N, CA, C, O and CB atoms as a CASP TS submission, in Angstrom:
PFRMAT TS
TARGET T0000
AUTHOR 0000-0000-0000
METHOD Language model
MODEL 1
PARENT N/A
ATOM      1  N   MET     1      -3.896   8.700  16.256  1.00  0.00           N
ATOM      2  CA  MET     1      -4.706   7.817  17.068  1.00  0.00           C
ATOM      3  C   MET     1      -4.106   7.769  18.459  1.00  0.00           C
ATOM      4  O   MET     1      -2.904   7.555  18.613  1.00  0.00           O
ATOM      5  CB  MET     1      -4.798   6.400  16.445  1.00  0.00           C
ATOM      6  N   SER     2      -4.911   7.961  19.443  1.00  0.00           N
ATOM      7  CA  SER     2      -4.419   7.966  20.813  1.00  0.00           C
ATOM      8  C   SER     2      -4.372   6.547  21.366  1.00  0.00           C
ATOM      9  O   SER     2      -5.052   5.643  20.880  1.00  0.00           O
ATOM     10  CB  SER     2      -5.301   8.857  21.700  1.00  0.00           C
ATOM     11  N   LEU     3      -3.559   6.383  22.381  1.00  0.00           N
ATOM     12  CA  LEU     3      -3.419   5.062  22.989  1.00  0.00           C
ATOM     13  C   LEU     3      -4.653   4.642  23.753  1.00  0.00           C
ATOM     14  O   LEU     3      -4.921   3.447  23.876  1.00  0.00           O
ATOM     15  CB  LEU     3      -2.233   5.039  23.906  1.00  0.00           C
ATOM     16  N   ASP     4      -5.417   5.599  24.275  1.00  0.00           N
ATOM     17  CA  ASP     4      -6.591   5.252  25.058  1.00  0.00           C
ATOM     18  C   ASP     4      -7.806   4.924  24.205  1.00  0.00           C
ATOM     19  O   ASP     4      -8.802   4.430  24.734  1.00  0.00           O
ATOM     20  CB  ASP     4      -6.924   6.370  25.987  1.00  0.00           C
ATOM     21  N   ASP     5      -7.759   5.182  22.916  1.00  0.00           N
ATOM     22  CA  ASP     5      -8.897   4.910  22.044  1.00  0.00           C
ATOM     23  C   ASP     5      -8.431   4.136  20.815  1.00  0.00           C
ATOM     24  O   ASP     5      -8.487   4.641  19.694  1.00  0.00           O
ATOM     25  CB  ASP     5      -9.597   6.227  21.625  1.00  0.00           C
ATOM     26  N   SER     6      -7.975   2.919  21.032  1.00  0.00           N
ATOM     27  CA  SER     6      -7.433   2.130  19.935  1.00  0.00           C
ATOM     28  C   SER     6      -8.515   1.441  19.108  1.00  0.00           C
ATOM     29  O   SER     6      -8.199   0.799  18.107  1.00  0.00           O
ATOM     30  CB  SER     6      -6.479   1.102  20.475  1.00  0.00           C
ATOM     31  N   SER     7      -9.771   1.556  19.497  1.00  0.00           N
ATOM     32  CA  SER     7     -10.836   0.896  18.753  1.00  0.00           C
ATOM     33  C   SER     7     -11.257   1.679  17.524  1.00  0.00           C
ATOM     34  O   SER     7     -11.866   1.116  16.615  1.00  0.00           O
ATOM     35  CB  SER     7     -12.025   0.678  19.643  1.00  0.00           C
ATOM     36  N   LYS     8     -10.944   2.969  17.476  1.00  0.00           N
ATOM     37  CA  LYS     8     -11.318   3.799  16.339  1.00  0.00           C
ATOM     38  C   LYS     8     -10.113   4.003  15.434  1.00  0.00           C
ATOM     39  O   LYS     8      -9.018   4.318  15.898  1.00  0.00           O
ATOM     40  CB  LYS     8     -11.879   5.156  16.811  1.00  0.00           C
ATOM     41  N   LEU     9     -10.325   3.823  14.162  1.00  0.00           N
ATOM     42  CA  LEU     9      -9.263   4.032  13.181  1.00  0.00           C
ATOM     43  C   LEU     9      -9.852   4.835  12.040  1.00  0.00           C
ATOM     44  O   LEU     9     -10.726   4.346  11.324  1.00  0.00           O
ATOM     45  CB  LEU     9      -8.661   2.673  12.671  1.00  0.00           C
ATOM     46  N   THR    10      -9.392   6.042  11.866  1.00  0.00           N
ATOM     47  CA  THR    10      -9.906   6.899  10.816  1.00  0.00           C
ATOM     48  C   THR    10      -8.934   6.929   9.655  1.00  0.00           C
ATOM     49  O   THR    10      -7.795   6.477   9.769  1.00  0.00           O
ATOM     50  CB  THR    10     -10.161   8.311  11.342  1.00  0.00           C
ATOM     51  N   LEU    11      -9.396   7.468   8.535  1.00  0.00           N
ATOM     52  CA  LEU    11      -8.546   7.558   7.362  1.00  0.00           C
ATOM     53  C   LEU    11      -7.362   8.475   7.617  1.00  0.00           C
ATOM     54  O   LEU    11      -6.312   8.319   6.993  1.00  0.00           O
ATOM     55  CB  LEU    11      -9.343   8.049   6.165  1.00  0.00           C
ATOM     56  N   ASN    12      -7.518   9.433   8.529  1.00  0.00           N
ATOM     57  CA  ASN    12      -6.399  10.300   8.861  1.00  0.00           C
ATOM     58  C   ASN    12      -5.292   9.530   9.564  1.00  0.00           C
ATOM     59  O   ASN    12      -4.122   9.903   9.470  1.00  0.00           O
ATOM     60  CB  ASN    12      -6.866  11.453   9.730  1.00  0.00           C
ATOM     61  N   ASP    13      -5.648   8.459  10.270  1.00  0.00           N
ATOM     62  CA  ASP    13      -4.656   7.641  10.947  1.00  0.00           C
ATOM     63  C   ASP    13      -3.902   6.749   9.973  1.00  0.00           C
ATOM     64  O   ASP    13      -2.759   6.368  10.227  1.00  0.00           O
ATOM     65  CB  ASP    13      -5.317   6.799  12.014  1.00  0.00           C
ATOM     66  N   ILE    14      -4.533   6.422   8.874  1.00  0.00           N
ATOM     67  CA  ILE    14      -3.907   5.581   7.868  1.00  0.00           C
ATOM     68  C   ILE    14      -3.205   6.481   6.869  1.00  0.00           C
ATOM     69  O   ILE    14      -3.780   7.455   6.383  1.00  0.00           O
ATOM     70  CB  ILE    14      -4.949   4.663   7.163  1.00  0.00           C
ATOM     71  N   ASP    15      -1.984   6.157   6.573  1.00  0.00           N
ATOM     72  CA  ASP    15      -1.239   6.926   5.592  1.00  0.00           C
ATOM     73  C   ASP    15      -1.919   6.756   4.233  1.00  0.00           C
ATOM     74  O   ASP    15      -2.074   5.635   3.748  1.00  0.00           O
ATOM     75  CB  ASP    15       0.259   6.477   5.539  1.00  0.00           C
ATOM     76  N   ARG    16      -2.316   7.851   3.632  1.00  0.00           N
ATOM     77  CA  ARG    16      -3.032   7.796   2.346  1.00  0.00           C
ATOM     78  C   ARG    16      -2.163   7.193   1.249  1.00  0.00           C
ATOM     79  O   ARG    16      -2.672   6.530   0.346  1.00  0.00           O
ATOM     80  CB  ARG    16      -3.492   9.200   1.930  1.00  0.00           C
ATOM     81  N   VAL    17      -0.870   7.419   1.326  1.00  0.00           N
ATOM     82  CA  VAL    17       0.025   6.838   0.325  1.00  0.00           C
ATOM     83  C   VAL    17       0.093   5.327   0.498  1.00  0.00           C
ATOM     84  O   VAL    17       0.142   4.587  -0.485  1.00  0.00           O
ATOM     85  CB  VAL    17       1.437   7.454   0.428  1.00  0.00           C
ATOM     86  N   PHE    18       0.096   4.870   1.743  1.00  0.00           N
ATOM     87  CA  PHE    18       0.060   3.439   1.996  1.00  0.00           C
ATOM     88  C   PHE    18      -1.237   2.835   1.467  1.00  0.00           C
ATOM     89  O   PHE    18      -1.231   1.749   0.888  1.00  0.00           O
ATOM     90  CB  PHE    18       0.211   3.155   3.494  1.00  0.00           C
ATOM     91  N   ALA    19      -2.337   3.535   1.666  1.00  0.00           N
ATOM     92  CA  ALA    19      -3.627   3.058   1.154  1.00  0.00           C
ATOM     93  C   ALA    19      -3.576   2.942  -0.368  1.00  0.00           C
ATOM     94  O   ALA    19      -4.117   1.997  -0.941  1.00  0.00           O
ATOM     95  CB  ALA    19      -4.775   4.009   1.584  1.00  0.00           C
ATOM     96  N   PHE    20      -2.922   3.908  -1.021  1.00  0.00           N
ATOM     97  CA  PHE    20      -2.749   3.856  -2.474  1.00  0.00           C
ATOM     98  C   PHE    20      -1.940   2.627  -2.865  1.00  0.00           C
ATOM     99  O   PHE    20      -2.261   1.964  -3.851  1.00  0.00           O
ATOM    100  CB  PHE    20      -2.058   5.136  -2.987  1.00  0.00           C
ATOM    101  N   TRP    21      -0.888   2.313  -2.099  1.00  0.00           N
ATOM    102  CA  TRP    21      -0.069   1.130  -2.358  1.00  0.00           C
ATOM    103  C   TRP    21      -0.907  -0.144  -2.243  1.00  0.00           C
ATOM    104  O   TRP    21      -0.798  -1.045  -3.075  1.00  0.00           O
ATOM    105  CB  TRP    21       1.120   1.075  -1.384  1.00  0.00           C
ATOM    106  N   VAL    22      -1.734  -0.209  -1.215  1.00  0.00           N
ATOM    107  CA  VAL    22      -2.584  -1.391  -1.018  1.00  0.00           C
ATOM    108  C   VAL    22      -3.527  -1.567  -2.208  1.00  0.00           C
ATOM    109  O   VAL    22      -3.722  -2.686  -2.683  1.00  0.00           O
ATOM    110  CB  VAL    22      -3.398  -1.270   0.298  1.00  0.00           C
ATOM    111  N   VAL    23      -4.108  -0.478  -2.687  1.00  0.00           N
ATOM    112  CA  VAL    23      -4.998  -0.555  -3.849  1.00  0.00           C
ATOM    113  C   VAL    23      -4.231  -1.077  -5.061  1.00  0.00           C
ATOM    114  O   VAL    23      -4.739  -1.927  -5.792  1.00  0.00           O
ATOM    115  CB  VAL    23      -5.620   0.832  -4.159  1.00  0.00           C
ATOM    116  N   LEU    24      -3.024  -0.582  -5.280  1.00  0.00           N
ATOM    117  CA  LEU    24      -2.223  -1.056  -6.419  1.00  0.00           C
ATOM    118  C   LEU    24      -1.904  -2.543  -6.303  1.00  0.00           C
ATOM    119  O   LEU    24      -1.959  -3.267  -7.297  1.00  0.00           O
ATOM    120  CB  LEU    24      -0.922  -0.257  -6.523  1.00  0.00           C
ATOM    121  N   VAL    25      -1.575  -3.000  -5.108  1.00  0.00           N
ATOM    122  CA  VAL    25      -1.283  -4.420  -4.914  1.00  0.00           C
ATOM    123  C   VAL    25      -2.527  -5.266  -5.163  1.00  0.00           C
ATOM    124  O   VAL    25      -2.440  -6.333  -5.772  1.00  0.00           O
ATOM    125  CB  VAL    25      -0.747  -4.672  -3.496  1.00  0.00           C
ATOM    126  N   ILE    26      -3.680  -4.800  -4.700  1.00  0.00           N
ATOM    127  CA  ILE    26      -4.926  -5.533  -4.933  1.00  0.00           C
ATOM    128  C   ILE    26      -5.235  -5.593  -6.428  1.00  0.00           C
ATOM    129  O   ILE    26      -5.619  -6.642  -6.947  1.00  0.00           O
ATOM    130  CB  ILE    26      -6.096  -4.874  -4.168  1.00  0.00           C
ATOM    131  N   LEU    27      -5.068  -4.468  -7.114  1.00  0.00           N
ATOM    132  CA  LEU    27      -5.299  -4.457  -8.564  1.00  0.00           C
ATOM    133  C   LEU    27      -4.361  -5.428  -9.276  1.00  0.00           C
ATOM    134  O   LEU    27      -4.774  -6.128 -10.200  1.00  0.00           O
ATOM    135  CB  LEU    27      -5.111  -3.038  -9.127  1.00  0.00           C
ATOM    136  N   TRP    28      -3.112  -5.470  -8.848  1.00  0.00           N
ATOM    137  CA  TRP    28      -2.164  -6.417  -9.442  1.00  0.00           C
ATOM    138  C   TRP    28      -2.641  -7.849  -9.230  1.00  0.00           C
ATOM    139  O   TRP    28      -2.631  -8.655 -10.160  1.00  0.00           O
ATOM    140  CB  TRP    28      -0.756  -6.228  -8.839  1.00  0.00           C
ATOM    141  N   ASN    29      -3.057  -8.166  -8.007  1.00  0.00           N
ATOM    142  CA  ASN    29      -3.463  -9.537  -7.697  1.00  0.00           C
ATOM    143  C   ASN    29      -4.718  -9.953  -8.448  1.00  0.00           C
ATOM    144  O   ASN    29      -4.840 -11.111  -8.848  1.00  0.00           O
ATOM    145  CB  ASN    29      -3.690  -9.688  -6.211  1.00  0.00           C
ATOM    146  N   TYR    30      -5.650  -9.031  -8.645  1.00  0.00           N
ATOM    147  CA  TYR    30      -6.843  -9.365  -9.417  1.00  0.00           C
ATOM    148  C   TYR    30      -6.577  -9.322 -10.914  1.00  0.00           C
ATOM    149  O   TYR    30      -7.207 -10.058 -11.673  1.00  0.00           O
ATOM    150  CB  TYR    30      -7.974  -8.417  -9.068  1.00  0.00           C
ATOM    151  N   GLY    31      -5.667  -8.484 -11.343  1.00  0.00           N
ATOM    152  CA  GLY    31      -5.350  -8.387 -12.766  1.00  0.00           C
ATOM    153  C   GLY    31      -4.530  -9.559 -13.270  1.00  0.00           C
ATOM    154  O   GLY    31      -4.650  -9.957 -14.428  1.00  0.00           O
ATOM    155  N   TYR    32      -3.700 -10.110 -12.403  1.00  0.00           N
ATOM    156  CA  TYR    32      -2.834 -11.229 -12.763  1.00  0.00           C
ATOM    157  C   TYR    32      -2.962 -12.336 -11.716  1.00  0.00           C
ATOM    158  O   TYR    32      -2.021 -12.597 -10.966  1.00  0.00           O
ATOM    159  CB  TYR    32      -1.359 -10.764 -12.891  1.00  0.00           C
ATOM    160  N   PRO    33      -4.127 -12.986 -11.666  1.00  0.00           N
ATOM    161  CA  PRO    33      -4.355 -13.974 -10.608  1.00  0.00           C
ATOM    162  C   PRO    33      -3.482 -15.224 -10.737  1.00  0.00           C
ATOM    163  O   PRO    33      -3.264 -15.927  -9.750  1.00  0.00           O
ATOM    164  CB  PRO    33      -5.803 -14.381 -10.605  1.00  0.00           C
ATOM    165  N   ASN    34      -2.990 -15.503 -11.921  1.00  0.00           N
ATOM    166  CA  ASN    34      -2.185 -16.708 -12.114  1.00  0.00           C
ATOM    167  C   ASN    34      -0.691 -16.433 -12.049  1.00  0.00           C
ATOM    168  O   ASN    34       0.110 -17.309 -12.376  1.00  0.00           O
ATOM    169  CB  ASN    34      -2.521 -17.343 -13.436  1.00  0.00           C
ATOM    170  N   ALA    35      -0.304 -15.241 -11.635  1.00  0.00           N
ATOM    171  CA  ALA    35       1.115 -14.915 -11.522  1.00  0.00           C
ATOM    172  C   ALA    35       1.751 -15.765 -10.427  1.00  0.00           C
ATOM    173  O   ALA    35       1.120 -16.086  -9.419  1.00  0.00           O
ATOM    174  CB  ALA    35       1.314 -13.407 -11.227  1.00  0.00           C
ATOM    175  N   GLU    36       2.997 -16.115 -10.647  1.00  0.00           N
ATOM    176  CA  GLU    36       3.713 -16.897  -9.647  1.00  0.00           C
ATOM    177  C   GLU    36       3.956 -16.031  -8.406  1.00  0.00           C
ATOM    178  O   GLU    36       4.065 -14.809  -8.511  1.00  0.00           O
ATOM    179  CB  GLU    36       5.059 -17.433 -10.222  1.00  0.00           C
ATOM    180  N   PRO    37       4.039 -16.656  -7.250  1.00  0.00           N
ATOM    181  CA  PRO    37       4.213 -15.897  -6.006  1.00  0.00           C
ATOM    182  C   PRO    37       5.427 -14.967  -6.013  1.00  0.00           C
ATOM    183  O   PRO    37       5.373 -13.889  -5.421  1.00  0.00           O
ATOM    184  CB  PRO    37       4.332 -16.851  -4.852  1.00  0.00           C
ATOM    185  N   ILE    38       6.509 -15.359  -6.664  1.00  0.00           N
ATOM    186  CA  ILE    38       7.690 -14.497  -6.698  1.00  0.00           C
ATOM    187  C   ILE    38       7.379 -13.186  -7.411  1.00  0.00           C
ATOM    188  O   ILE    38       7.910 -12.139  -7.040  1.00  0.00           O
ATOM    189  CB  ILE    38       8.860 -15.213  -7.389  1.00  0.00           C
ATOM    190  N   TYR    39       6.529 -13.234  -8.426  1.00  0.00           N
ATOM    191  CA  TYR    39       6.151 -12.009  -9.120  1.00  0.00           C
ATOM    192  C   TYR    39       5.280 -11.117  -8.234  1.00  0.00           C
ATOM    193  O   TYR    39       5.374  -9.891  -8.292  1.00  0.00           O
ATOM    194  CB  TYR    39       5.413 -12.343 -10.419  1.00  0.00           C
ATOM    195  N   ASP    40       4.445 -11.736  -7.425  1.00  0.00           N
ATOM    196  CA  ASP    40       3.654 -10.951  -6.467  1.00  0.00           C
ATOM    197  C   ASP    40       4.571 -10.190  -5.520  1.00  0.00           C
ATOM    198  O   ASP    40       4.342  -9.016  -5.229  1.00  0.00           O
ATOM    199  CB  ASP    40       2.701 -11.864  -5.665  1.00  0.00           C
ATOM    200  N   VAL    41       5.604 -10.865  -5.043  1.00  0.00           N
ATOM    201  CA  VAL    41       6.549 -10.229  -4.126  1.00  0.00           C
ATOM    202  C   VAL    41       7.313  -9.115  -4.836  1.00  0.00           C
ATOM    203  O   VAL    41       7.460  -8.019  -4.294  1.00  0.00           O
ATOM    204  CB  VAL    41       7.530 -11.269  -3.552  1.00  0.00           C
ATOM    205  N   VAL    42       7.795  -9.388  -6.037  1.00  0.00           N
ATOM    206  CA  VAL    42       8.563  -8.390  -6.798  1.00  0.00           C
ATOM    207  C   VAL    42       7.699  -7.163  -7.080  1.00  0.00           C
ATOM    208  O   VAL    42       8.161  -6.033  -6.918  1.00  0.00           O
ATOM    209  CB  VAL    42       9.084  -8.996  -8.129  1.00  0.00           C
ATOM    210  N   VAL    43       6.467  -7.369  -7.493  1.00  0.00           N
ATOM    211  CA  VAL    43       5.585  -6.239  -7.803  1.00  0.00           C
ATOM    212  C   VAL    43       5.245  -5.459  -6.532  1.00  0.00           C
ATOM    213  O   VAL    43       5.236  -4.228  -6.555  1.00  0.00           O
ATOM    214  CB  VAL    43       4.289  -6.733  -8.490  1.00  0.00           C
ATOM    215  N   ALA    44       4.969  -6.144  -5.437  1.00  0.00           N
ATOM    216  CA  ALA    44       4.649  -5.452  -4.192  1.00  0.00           C
ATOM    217  C   ALA    44       5.828  -4.590  -3.731  1.00  0.00           C
ATOM    218  O   ALA    44       5.630  -3.458  -3.290  1.00  0.00           O
ATOM    219  CB  ALA    44       4.268  -6.466  -3.096  1.00  0.00           C
ATOM    220  N   ILE    45       7.038  -5.114  -3.828  1.00  0.00           N
ATOM    221  CA  ILE    45       8.222  -4.341  -3.444  1.00  0.00           C
ATOM    222  C   ILE    45       8.442  -3.180  -4.404  1.00  0.00           C
ATOM    223  O   ILE    45       8.772  -2.073  -3.979  1.00  0.00           O
ATOM    224  CB  ILE    45       9.467  -5.241  -3.408  1.00  0.00           C
ATOM    225  N   SER    46       8.262  -3.430  -5.696  1.00  0.00           N
ATOM    226  CA  SER    46       8.414  -2.356  -6.689  1.00  0.00           C
ATOM    227  C   SER    46       7.394  -1.251  -6.455  1.00  0.00           C
ATOM    228  O   SER    46       7.731  -0.069  -6.527  1.00  0.00           O
ATOM    229  CB  SER    46       8.266  -2.912  -8.117  1.00  0.00           C
ATOM    230  N   LEU    47       6.162  -1.622  -6.177  1.00  0.00           N
ATOM    231  CA  LEU    47       5.134  -0.624  -5.901  1.00  0.00           C
ATOM    232  C   LEU    47       5.437   0.130  -4.615  1.00  0.00           C
ATOM    233  O   LEU    47       5.126   1.316  -4.504  1.00  0.00           O
ATOM    234  CB  LEU    47       3.760  -1.283  -5.812  1.00  0.00           C
ATOM    235  N   PHE    48       6.040  -0.546  -3.641  1.00  0.00           N
ATOM    236  CA  PHE    48       6.439   0.125  -2.407  1.00  0.00           C
ATOM    237  C   PHE    48       7.424   1.255  -2.711  1.00  0.00           C
ATOM    238  O   PHE    48       7.281   2.367  -2.204  1.00  0.00           O
ATOM    239  CB  PHE    48       7.065  -0.884  -1.418  1.00  0.00           C
ATOM    240  N   PHE    49       8.431   0.956  -3.550  1.00  0.00           N
ATOM    241  CA  PHE    49       9.410   1.987  -3.886  1.00  0.00           C
ATOM    242  C   PHE    49       8.795   3.088  -4.741  1.00  0.00           C
ATOM    243  O   PHE    49       9.172   4.252  -4.610  1.00  0.00           O
ATOM    244  CB  PHE    49      10.596   1.369  -4.612  1.00  0.00           C
ATOM    245  N   LEU    50       7.869   2.743  -5.602  1.00  0.00           N
ATOM    246  CA  LEU    50       7.171   3.756  -6.395  1.00  0.00           C
ATOM    247  C   LEU    50       6.392   4.694  -5.485  1.00  0.00           C
ATOM    248  O   LEU    50       6.440   5.912  -5.654  1.00  0.00           O
ATOM    249  CB  LEU    50       6.225   3.093  -7.416  1.00  0.00           C
ATOM    250  N   VAL    51       5.680   4.133  -4.528  1.00  0.00           N
ATOM    251  CA  VAL    51       4.906   4.944  -3.591  1.00  0.00           C
ATOM    252  C   VAL    51       5.833   5.778  -2.717  1.00  0.00           C
ATOM    253  O   VAL    51       5.511   6.917  -2.380  1.00  0.00           O
ATOM    254  CB  VAL    51       4.008   4.054  -2.718  1.00  0.00           C
ATOM    255  N   LYS    52       6.973   5.220  -2.352  1.00  0.00           N
ATOM    256  CA  LYS    52       7.952   5.973  -1.558  1.00  0.00           C
ATOM    257  C   LYS    52       8.471   7.175  -2.368  1.00  0.00           C
ATOM    258  O   LYS    52       8.643   8.261  -1.815  1.00  0.00           O
ATOM    259  CB  LYS    52       9.139   5.049  -1.127  1.00  0.00           C
ATOM    260  N   LEU    53       8.716   6.988  -3.651  1.00  0.00           N
ATOM    261  CA  LEU    53       9.134   8.099  -4.509  1.00  0.00           C
ATOM    262  C   LEU    53       8.049   9.164  -4.595  1.00  0.00           C
ATOM    263  O   LEU    53       8.338  10.360  -4.554  1.00  0.00           O
ATOM    264  CB  LEU    53       9.480   7.590  -5.911  1.00  0.00           C
ATOM    265  N   ILE    54       6.804   8.724  -4.714  1.00  0.00           N
ATOM    266  CA  ILE    54       5.682   9.670  -4.758  1.00  0.00           C
ATOM    267  C   ILE    54       5.619  10.448  -3.459  1.00  0.00           C
ATOM    268  O   ILE    54       5.422  11.663  -3.475  1.00  0.00           O
ATOM    269  CB  ILE    54       4.341   8.935  -5.012  1.00  0.00           C
ATOM    270  N   ARG    55       5.782   9.772  -2.340  1.00  0.00           N
ATOM    271  CA  ARG    55       5.750  10.431  -1.031  1.00  0.00           C
ATOM    272  C   ARG    55       6.867  11.485  -0.928  1.00  0.00           C
ATOM    273  O   ARG    55       6.632  12.604  -0.473  1.00  0.00           O
ATOM    274  CB  ARG    55       5.892   9.382   0.105  1.00  0.00           C
ATOM    275  N   ASN    56       8.067  11.118  -1.349  1.00  0.00           N
ATOM    276  CA  ASN    56       9.186  12.053  -1.283  1.00  0.00           C
ATOM    277  C   ASN    56       8.994  13.218  -2.227  1.00  0.00           C
ATOM    278  O   ASN    56       9.404  14.335  -1.912  1.00  0.00           O
ATOM    279  CB  ASN    56      10.484  11.347  -1.598  1.00  0.00           C
ATOM    280  N   TYR    57       8.390  12.991  -3.363  1.00  0.00           N
ATOM    281  CA  TYR    57       8.129  14.061  -4.326  1.00  0.00           C
ATOM    282  C   TYR    57       7.095  15.051  -3.792  1.00  0.00           C
ATOM    283  O   TYR    57       7.195  16.255  -4.028  1.00  0.00           O
ATOM    284  CB  TYR    57       7.650  13.471  -5.656  1.00  0.00           C
ATOM    285  N   ASN    58       6.101  14.528  -3.069  1.00  0.00           N
ATOM    286  CA  ASN    58       5.044  15.381  -2.526  1.00  0.00           C
ATOM    287  C   ASN    58       5.481  16.158  -1.290  1.00  0.00           C
ATOM    288  O   ASN    58       4.845  17.154  -0.944  1.00  0.00           O
ATOM    289  CB  ASN    58       3.839  14.547  -2.190  1.00  0.00           C
ATOM    290  N   HIS    59       6.522  15.742  -0.631  1.00  0.00           N
ATOM    291  CA  HIS    59       6.980  16.458   0.572  1.00  0.00           C
ATOM    292  C   HIS    59       8.101  17.310   0.185  1.00  0.00           C
ATOM    293  O   HIS    59       8.660  18.014   1.026  1.00  0.00           O
ATOM    294  CB  HIS    59       7.394  15.514   1.704  1.00  0.00           C
TER
END
């Protein structure tokens, strides 16, 4: 994404692995809506490291 055209955001500008992480976090939040906030944080961080491992494996 160029600095002169910040109004457009394409999927190529968004890291696809990050998008996968966001989907996993959303699924967790809808799957376990009554989970305590600390579990939300723990799962989000755990999924971050899982996605980071996937990224490193693919590169």
